[in-house]
Structure formats: C-alpha cells, structure tokens
C-alpha positions, 0 to 999 in steps of 0.5 A: 586081290590081296589078302593081309592075315594078323599072324604072329612072328612065329606063324610068319615063321612057320609059313616062311618054312614052304619048302620043307620036305615034312613038316608035323605040327602038334597042336593045341588050344588057343595058340593059333597053331591050328590056323597057321597050319591051315593056311599053310596046308591050303597054300601047299596044295595050290601050289602042288596039286601032287601033293597027298597030306594027312591029317591027324587030331587027338579027337574026332571032334578036333579034326571035324570042329577046329582043323577041317573049320579052318582049312574050310575059313580060309578057302572061303576067305580067298574063293578057293572051290574046295570039296569035302568027302565027310565020310571019309574026310578028304578034301 
C-alpha cells in the first residue's frame, strides 16, 4: 500500500537526510517541524532496529500532547504496531 503525505518542500528535504548520524530539531508551534520529526523517528526506527533515540520537549505537556501524539498518529496511519510505556514515555 502506498501513502502520499502532504509535506512542504522543507519537510521533504528534512526527510531526505535519512542517513545523518545525528539530528537535532528544535520544534515550535504550527510550522510542521514536530510532524516531520515524528515521521522521521518512525521511519528511522523501522529501518534501524538497533536505533535508540531521545526526544526532549520544553514541557512534559509538549512531549505528551504533541510529539508522542504525532508519532502515534503516523503509526496508526501506516498500521504499524507499537507499544508506549507511558510511565517512562518509551515507544
């Protein structure tokens, strides 16, 4: 099955940097950075099973209600099975 995501030019450019050893993204409000970062995290995790990453947000609320939510929505869209340990926020 093929999915066509609506992404801006800069979001597409960000996703194309798939093999960078380190990625640091400072996200904000309504620019689309969090969404593309969530997509990138899921795609990286699928391809690199040994990958470990850390996600940090300005506030607990931002992490829980924004980044984690975006990751969950993308996984659900692609029917990817995942588990979230909410007490530790491990996906």
